[in-house]
PLY file of the C-alpha trace (Angstrom):
ply
format ascii 1.0
element vertex 486
property float x
property float y
property float z
element edge 485
property int vertex1
property int vertex2
end_header
-24.80 15.07 -5.69
-27.07 18.16 -4.84
-30.04 17.77 -6.85
-29.57 13.93 -5.06
-29.85 15.87 -1.74
-32.45 18.28 -2.90
-34.68 15.31 -3.26
-34.15 13.13 -0.90
-34.51 15.89 1.52
-38.10 17.76 0.02
-39.67 16.75 3.24
-37.29 18.54 5.19
-37.74 21.53 3.11
-41.50 21.33 3.38
-41.66 21.55 6.98
-39.26 24.32 7.59
-36.45 22.13 9.21
-34.08 22.06 6.64
-32.15 24.92 7.75
-31.75 23.99 11.03
-30.89 20.25 10.34
-27.96 21.61 8.00
-26.38 23.87 10.52
-26.53 21.08 13.14
-24.99 18.94 10.70
-22.30 21.53 9.46
-21.61 21.41 13.26
-20.63 17.67 13.94
-18.31 17.87 10.83
-20.95 16.02 8.97
-20.19 13.06 11.09
-21.31 9.39 9.83
-23.02 8.33 13.37
-23.89 11.02 15.27
-25.41 10.23 19.05
-29.18 11.93 19.17
-29.85 13.36 22.40
-32.58 15.00 23.79
-33.13 17.61 27.25
-32.45 21.26 28.61
-29.83 23.71 28.90
-31.01 26.05 32.11
-29.31 28.84 33.95
-29.71 29.81 37.01
-29.12 33.79 38.84
-26.43 32.78 41.57
-28.09 36.03 43.64
-31.82 36.52 42.63
-32.15 32.57 41.88
-34.37 33.45 38.70
-33.96 30.52 36.03
-34.24 30.76 32.57
-34.16 28.25 29.91
-31.67 29.11 27.12
-32.16 25.73 25.10
-34.85 23.23 24.63
-33.84 20.43 22.05
-37.42 20.04 21.25
-37.23 22.95 19.29
-34.79 21.52 17.41
-35.56 19.33 13.95
-36.71 15.69 15.00
-36.22 16.96 18.92
-32.84 16.05 19.28
-29.35 17.49 19.21
-26.47 15.58 17.23
-23.33 14.95 19.06
-20.52 13.93 17.07
-19.89 9.90 18.04
-15.85 10.84 17.95
-14.94 7.37 16.58
-11.43 7.21 16.12
-11.50 4.59 13.07
-11.73 5.85 9.78
-13.51 3.28 7.95
-15.96 4.30 11.13
-16.38 7.26 10.17
-13.83 10.03 8.51
-14.76 13.32 10.12
-14.70 12.03 13.51
-11.84 10.15 13.08
-10.21 13.49 11.41
-10.26 15.23 14.64
-8.96 12.01 16.32
-5.97 12.17 14.77
-5.48 16.31 15.27
-5.98 15.87 18.94
-3.51 12.67 19.15
-1.43 14.72 17.56
-1.67 17.57 19.86
-0.61 15.34 22.59
2.47 13.55 20.84
3.45 17.01 19.76
3.10 18.60 22.76
5.36 16.20 24.58
8.30 16.18 22.81
8.63 19.75 21.44
6.21 21.89 24.19
2.94 23.28 23.79
-0.84 23.04 25.68
0.15 23.80 28.82
3.71 22.06 28.51
6.87 23.98 28.60
9.26 24.27 25.65
12.07 23.19 27.68
10.84 19.34 27.35
12.24 19.40 24.09
15.83 19.29 25.57
14.77 16.21 27.67
16.83 12.79 26.43
14.05 11.52 24.05
13.91 7.98 21.80
11.69 6.73 19.15
11.14 3.16 19.64
9.24 0.05 17.57
8.60 -3.04 19.01
6.89 -5.75 17.29
5.27 -9.34 17.51
7.78 -12.24 16.78
7.11 -14.75 13.78
4.27 -17.10 13.56
4.88 -18.38 10.26
6.15 -17.31 6.97
3.82 -14.71 5.16
3.56 -12.95 2.07
5.07 -9.63 2.26
7.05 -7.22 -0.26
10.79 -7.15 1.95
11.10 -3.65 1.02
13.54 -1.92 3.83
14.03 1.48 2.37
14.16 0.33 -1.64
12.32 -1.50 -3.75
10.38 -4.42 -3.22
11.57 -7.88 -3.65
10.54 -11.44 -3.94
8.10 -12.24 -1.37
9.86 -15.86 -0.33
12.08 -17.18 -2.43
12.30 -20.57 -1.30
11.51 -24.19 -3.00
9.96 -27.50 -1.49
6.36 -28.10 -0.11
5.62 -28.00 3.64
4.15 -30.79 4.98
0.36 -30.01 4.15
1.58 -30.24 0.65
1.49 -26.52 -0.29
4.46 -24.45 -1.55
6.70 -23.24 0.85
7.76 -20.17 -0.77
6.35 -17.31 -3.27
8.10 -15.83 -6.19
6.11 -13.05 -6.68
6.96 -9.09 -6.26
3.75 -7.81 -4.22
2.28 -4.33 -5.05
1.54 -2.20 -2.09
-2.39 -2.71 -2.75
-2.00 -7.13 -3.13
-4.53 -8.24 -0.92
-2.68 -11.46 -0.13
0.01 -9.20 1.60
0.34 -10.37 5.60
-1.54 -13.78 4.19
0.25 -16.82 5.43
1.87 -18.92 2.77
0.44 -21.88 4.47
-2.67 -20.87 6.94
-2.55 -24.24 8.49
1.36 -23.84 9.34
0.20 -20.72 10.80
-0.03 -20.26 14.58
-2.95 -18.02 14.23
-4.10 -19.31 17.86
-0.53 -18.31 18.92
-1.02 -14.83 17.39
-4.19 -14.11 19.36
-2.94 -15.10 23.02
0.13 -12.75 22.18
-2.28 -10.02 21.30
-3.94 -10.67 24.27
-0.51 -10.23 26.55
0.86 -7.28 24.21
-0.39 -4.42 26.57
1.15 -6.32 30.10
4.18 -7.25 28.03
5.01 -3.49 27.48
4.58 -2.44 31.17
7.08 -5.32 31.70
9.52 -3.51 29.47
9.18 -0.16 30.88
9.67 -2.05 34.61
13.08 -3.40 32.72
14.23 -0.59 31.66
14.18 0.86 35.06
15.87 -2.25 36.63
18.38 -1.86 33.77
18.97 1.92 34.21
19.47 0.98 38.10
21.42 -1.68 37.66
24.12 0.56 35.10
24.43 3.49 38.11
25.03 1.11 41.35
21.56 2.82 42.56
18.61 0.58 43.35
15.72 0.40 41.55
13.76 2.13 43.96
15.69 5.53 44.33
16.27 5.32 40.44
12.25 5.46 39.82
12.45 8.76 42.50
15.19 10.68 40.60
13.93 9.84 36.93
10.63 9.35 35.30
10.07 7.80 31.88
7.28 9.26 30.23
5.75 8.00 27.22
2.91 8.12 24.54
2.26 4.89 22.29
0.30 4.14 19.80
-0.86 0.34 18.59
-1.21 -0.55 14.74
-2.41 -3.84 13.60
0.02 -5.32 10.76
-1.65 -7.22 7.55
-0.57 -10.57 9.24
-2.89 -9.91 11.89
-0.17 -9.47 15.26
-0.15 -5.83 16.80
2.90 -3.98 17.42
3.94 -0.29 19.11
5.33 2.92 18.13
6.12 4.98 21.07
8.27 8.23 21.80
10.16 7.56 25.32
10.84 10.59 27.55
13.51 11.07 30.36
12.00 13.80 33.48
12.80 14.31 36.66
10.78 12.35 39.07
11.31 14.50 41.96
8.71 16.92 40.65
5.15 16.89 40.99
2.90 16.07 38.58
2.13 18.41 35.85
5.67 19.71 36.26
8.53 18.86 33.81
12.14 19.60 35.25
15.05 17.61 33.26
16.27 14.82 34.39
20.00 14.19 36.25
23.24 14.88 34.34
23.54 11.21 34.06
20.19 10.16 32.53
21.51 10.56 29.38
19.64 9.10 25.90
22.37 6.85 25.66
21.50 5.46 28.38
17.87 4.99 28.14
18.75 3.44 24.51
20.83 0.74 26.14
18.69 -0.38 28.67
15.33 -0.04 26.73
16.90 -2.60 24.02
18.68 -4.63 27.05
14.66 -4.59 28.29
13.37 -5.62 25.00
15.67 -8.65 24.81
14.39 -9.72 28.15
11.08 -9.12 28.61
8.36 -11.97 29.23
4.73 -12.35 29.95
3.43 -15.62 31.66
0.82 -16.66 29.33
-1.39 -20.08 29.06
-0.33 -22.11 25.86
-3.47 -22.09 23.45
-1.46 -25.09 21.34
-2.75 -28.47 23.59
-6.46 -27.07 22.17
-5.61 -26.34 18.56
-7.59 -28.11 15.99
-5.81 -31.24 14.53
-5.23 -30.55 10.45
-7.74 -32.62 8.34
-4.75 -32.86 5.59
-2.10 -34.50 7.87
-3.19 -37.27 10.27
-0.67 -36.69 13.16
0.59 -32.61 12.53
3.82 -32.28 14.31
2.88 -30.08 17.43
4.10 -26.86 17.85
6.41 -25.73 20.63
4.93 -24.97 24.34
4.35 -20.89 24.59
4.48 -20.41 28.53
5.62 -16.30 27.86
5.11 -13.87 25.15
8.45 -11.83 24.21
9.39 -9.33 21.48
10.09 -9.92 18.02
13.36 -9.97 16.57
12.20 -6.62 14.62
12.62 -3.56 16.73
13.78 0.05 15.94
15.47 2.63 18.50
16.08 6.19 17.45
16.89 9.54 18.70
14.65 12.37 18.69
16.09 15.53 17.58
14.02 18.68 17.77
16.25 21.07 15.61
16.97 19.46 12.45
17.43 15.72 11.32
14.68 13.79 9.57
13.08 12.78 13.37
11.63 16.08 14.10
8.16 16.04 16.54
6.11 17.50 13.75
7.47 14.02 12.20
6.06 12.14 14.66
3.10 13.11 15.60
2.43 13.02 11.76
3.61 9.13 12.40
1.32 8.60 15.03
-1.37 10.44 14.25
-1.76 8.55 10.78
-2.13 4.93 12.61
-4.16 5.69 15.61
-7.24 6.08 12.89
-6.58 2.48 11.37
-8.92 -0.74 11.99
-7.56 -4.14 12.53
-9.03 -4.63 9.02
-9.12 -1.93 6.18
-12.36 -3.25 5.27
-14.18 -1.76 7.98
-16.14 -5.71 9.34
-14.26 -6.03 12.64
-15.37 -2.24 13.97
-17.34 -3.46 16.22
-17.56 -5.84 19.16
-19.04 -9.55 18.10
-22.23 -10.05 20.25
-23.12 -13.39 19.18
-22.37 -16.96 17.16
-24.62 -15.48 14.36
-22.60 -12.19 14.47
-19.66 -14.17 14.30
-20.77 -16.10 11.04
-22.08 -13.03 9.58
-18.72 -11.54 9.58
-16.52 -14.48 8.59
-17.89 -14.17 5.37
-16.26 -10.63 5.19
-13.03 -11.59 6.17
-9.98 -12.66 4.39
-9.36 -16.43 5.25
-6.61 -16.04 7.67
-8.26 -12.59 9.45
-11.47 -15.08 9.95
-9.36 -18.14 11.59
-7.53 -14.93 14.27
-11.15 -14.36 14.85
-12.36 -18.30 14.81
-9.31 -18.92 17.08
-10.06 -16.15 19.37
-13.59 -17.10 19.86
-12.42 -21.00 20.13
-10.26 -20.48 22.92
-12.51 -18.15 25.22
-14.18 -21.59 26.02
-11.39 -22.80 27.40
-10.60 -23.16 31.32
-7.06 -21.76 30.84
-8.55 -18.67 28.84
-11.83 -17.88 30.81
-10.64 -14.76 32.63
-8.57 -13.38 29.37
-12.12 -12.96 27.58
-11.16 -13.89 23.99
-14.16 -13.72 22.51
-15.00 -10.21 24.08
-12.03 -9.34 22.18
-12.10 -11.36 18.69
-12.94 -8.66 17.11
-9.46 -7.04 17.49
-7.74 -10.24 16.99
-7.46 -10.76 21.03
-5.65 -7.66 21.54
-7.82 -6.07 24.70
-5.51 -2.49 24.82
-5.88 1.27 24.10
-4.60 1.65 20.55
-3.25 4.94 21.86
-1.87 5.25 25.43
0.41 7.65 27.73
2.04 7.88 30.97
0.46 10.46 33.40
2.72 13.11 33.03
3.36 12.76 29.17
2.10 15.69 28.19
-1.87 16.96 27.59
-4.72 15.02 27.31
-7.62 14.64 24.73
-10.31 15.90 27.32
-7.77 19.23 27.49
-8.03 19.05 23.82
-12.18 18.78 23.73
-12.42 21.69 25.89
-10.11 23.72 24.08
-11.96 22.99 21.02
-15.65 23.83 23.29
-14.19 27.22 24.76
-13.20 28.41 20.96
-16.45 27.24 20.11
-18.06 29.25 23.04
-15.89 32.57 22.02
-15.52 32.66 18.01
-18.26 33.19 15.70
-18.17 30.49 12.50
-16.22 32.56 10.52
-13.34 32.86 12.99
-14.28 36.12 14.40
-13.79 36.45 18.56
-17.09 37.48 20.37
-18.49 37.62 23.89
-20.65 34.60 24.78
-23.88 36.14 26.71
-25.83 34.44 29.25
-29.54 34.30 29.62
-29.94 37.97 30.65
-27.92 39.21 27.96
-24.97 39.76 30.39
-21.48 38.94 29.55
-21.55 35.14 30.74
-19.75 34.91 34.08
-19.22 31.61 36.25
-20.04 33.85 39.03
-23.17 35.35 38.11
-24.90 32.17 37.00
-25.37 28.43 37.17
-25.54 26.58 33.89
-27.72 23.37 34.74
-28.00 20.54 31.98
-29.95 17.53 31.39
-29.46 15.18 28.62
-31.04 11.45 27.88
-29.75 9.21 25.07
-32.15 9.13 22.15
-30.76 7.07 18.99
-28.12 6.95 17.06
-27.35 8.01 13.76
-30.02 9.84 11.11
-33.44 8.82 10.55
-33.57 9.13 6.66
-31.53 9.23 3.78
-31.97 12.45 2.61
-30.07 13.35 6.10
-27.41 11.31 5.41
-26.81 12.32 2.33
-26.70 16.21 3.60
-24.10 14.70 5.89
-21.67 13.40 3.36
-21.72 16.59 1.95
-21.02 18.37 4.75
-17.95 15.90 5.04
-16.67 16.40 1.65
-17.20 20.04 2.29
-14.97 19.93 5.50
-12.26 17.70 3.60
-11.99 20.11 0.88
-11.57 23.16 2.86
-9.23 21.19 5.01
-7.47 20.64 2.01
-7.22 24.15 0.63
-5.71 25.24 3.74
-2.97 22.82 3.96
-2.41 23.67 0.28
-1.94 27.39 1.53
-0.03 26.57 3.85
2.69 24.69 1.85
2.67 27.80 -0.66
3.36 30.44 2.18
0 1
1 2
2 3
3 4
4 5
5 6
6 7
7 8
8 9
9 10
10 11
11 12
12 13
13 14
14 15
15 16
16 17
17 18
18 19
19 20
20 21
21 22
22 23
23 24
24 25
25 26
26 27
27 28
28 29
29 30
30 31
31 32
32 33
33 34
34 35
35 36
36 37
37 38
38 39
39 40
40 41
41 42
42 43
43 44
44 45
45 46
46 47
47 48
48 49
49 50
50 51
51 52
52 53
53 54
54 55
55 56
56 57
57 58
58 59
59 60
60 61
61 62
62 63
63 64
64 65
65 66
66 67
67 68
68 69
69 70
70 71
71 72
72 73
73 74
74 75
75 76
76 77
77 78
78 79
79 80
80 81
81 82
82 83
83 84
84 85
85 86
86 87
87 88
88 89
89 90
90 91
91 92
92 93
93 94
94 95
95 96
96 97
97 98
98 99
99 100
100 101
101 102
102 103
103 104
104 105
105 106
106 107
107 108
108 109
109 110
110 111
111 112
112 113
113 114
114 115
115 116
116 117
117 118
118 119
119 120
120 121
121 122
122 123
123 124
124 125
125 126
126 127
127 128
128 129
129 130
130 131
131 132
132 133
133 134
134 135
135 136
136 137
137 138
138 139
139 140
140 141
141 142
142 143
143 144
144 145
145 146
146 147
147 148
148 149
149 150
150 151
151 152
152 153
153 154
154 155
155 156
156 157
157 158
158 159
159 160
160 161
161 162
162 163
163 164
164 165
165 166
166 167
167 168
168 169
169 170
170 171
171 172
172 173
173 174
174 175
175 176
176 177
177 178
178 179
179 180
180 181
181 182
182 183
183 184
184 185
185 186
186 187
187 188
188 189
189 190
190 191
191 192
192 193
193 194
194 195
195 196
196 197
197 198
198 199
199 200
200 201
201 202
202 203
203 204
204 205
205 206
206 207
207 208
208 209
209 210
210 211
211 212
212 213
213 214
214 215
215 216
216 217
217 218
218 219
219 220
220 221
221 222
222 223
223 224
224 225
225 226
226 227
227 228
228 229
229 230
230 231
231 232
232 233
233 234
234 235
235 236
236 237
237 238
238 239
239 240
240 241
241 242
242 243
243 244
244 245
245 246
246 247
247 248
248 249
249 250
250 251
251 252
252 253
253 254
254 255
255 256
256 257
257 258
258 259
259 260
260 261
261 262
262 263
263 264
264 265
265 266
266 267
267 268
268 269
269 270
270 271
271 272
272 273
273 274
274 275
275 276
276 277
277 278
278 279
279 280
280 281
281 282
282 283
283 284
284 285
285 286
286 287
287 288
288 289
289 290
290 291
291 292
292 293
293 294
294 295
295 296
296 297
297 298
298 299
299 300
300 301
301 302
302 303
303 304
304 305
305 306
306 307
307 308
308 309
309 310
310 311
311 312
312 313
313 314
314 315
315 316
316 317
317 318
318 319
319 320
320 321
321 322
322 323
323 324
324 325
325 326
326 327
327 328
328 329
329 330
330 331
331 332
332 333
333 334
334 335
335 336
336 337
337 338
338 339
339 340
340 341
341 342
342 343
343 344
344 345
345 346
346 347
347 348
348 349
349 350
350 351
351 352
352 353
353 354
354 355
355 356
356 357
357 358
358 359
359 360
360 361
361 362
362 363
363 364
364 365
365 366
366 367
367 368
368 369
369 370
370 371
371 372
372 373
373 374
374 375
375 376
376 377
377 378
378 379
379 380
380 381
381 382
382 383
383 384
384 385
385 386
386 387
387 388
388 389
389 390
390 391
391 392
392 393
393 394
394 395
395 396
396 397
397 398
398 399
399 400
400 401
401 402
402 403
403 404
404 405
405 406
406 407
407 408
408 409
409 410
410 411
411 412
412 413
413 414
414 415
415 416
416 417
417 418
418 419
419 420
420 421
421 422
422 423
423 424
424 425
425 426
426 427
427 428
428 429
429 430
430 431
431 432
432 433
433 434
434 435
435 436
436 437
437 438
438 439
439 440
440 441
441 442
442 443
443 444
444 445
445 446
446 447
447 448
448 449
449 450
450 451
451 452
452 453
453 454
454 455
455 456
456 457
457 458
458 459
459 460
460 461
461 462
462 463
463 464
464 465
465 466
466 467
467 468
468 469
469 470
470 471
471 472
472 473
473 474
474 475
475 476
476 477
477 478
478 479
479 480
480 481
481 482
482 483
483 484
484 485
């Protein structure tokens, strides 16, 4: 690979910008699609008023500075997604075991690890492996009303592209699935509210009084299943609600993990989110002149598959590190492994192009979202805007305000480390424009940046970024191996 990089970067070597560009690419971790900015950084002395320039993008290659794109999707940018997953791990872990300004005492708070899923919208191909060997997909006989086989007698492998695809695409309720995805974030909010309400009933207090005594802090990660439905993995923790934000006191003695689990399970069974019925707008199936109408869909509800487990800090399988790794793994996934739906669909031409790159069942989910967008009942839901996520409009990772630290705090810690350490990890003292130890009491930093473009300007630069990303990945794997052997 190195000869190809050098050959493609001959122009950089000739004009002397190769080294500076390589340092920038290394600083971004080999970002696949960096943001290019132009601008300056000045520092002003608070006493004398003198202003000195400490950085000008005009002195850099192409007159721009490279900033990592920060994309969470591994299919879009492996380097930035790795960094995003690391931040997500810190946020999850600190809320369970402490760290990053969160006291370690939160480890003693009652906590749960929960999973809630979507209901069935029709039979799909699956491995049916519940912590054991895979079984026959669907051991049924006969044919559906469209003349297709109702069953599948294969044992699918992990990488079988048919996993998640409907047994019969015409029988599958694609419009119902995308509408459910659109209302899943609101259904989660209703479930948390119902948990408070059930807890108040169990303790004999009013809901208002219960919320003033105990607080349910949580972090949840959304994952798109192979069938296209979204489900949530989450950590729930009980805190004392009488303390100010930023203080994590334990809840009252009566607020136990068993009480939280009981109330949560009840809320999952009873939570409903009203939603418009998409079935009147379903297109008729050409194979059947008068297809059987689907039942009306007046509310979104959780599916039957749900999991609720206690969190353990000392011992057991469900440790804070395990939970952090589990959730961080899902946060970098896209709705499709091909990356064809990583960006929003902007026009009808863009829609038709994307559909050619998708399997039939995923293409039908995108079409269903796009088709419902023109209906009067769905005008305010923006279904076309979220067609690239099968109707889901929520954030893929969400936390309550008081759960733990934030992504902004994680980024600030990295910036502080970069300023106070050399690339080899040695501590250093950052200096201001006058060569003095940098002190906000002495100087004011003035930065002015403007967006220029995105991505690399030529093939050589992209090859350099790929090489930098490979080197960074090798260093991470080597460090992980050293930690495991230690």
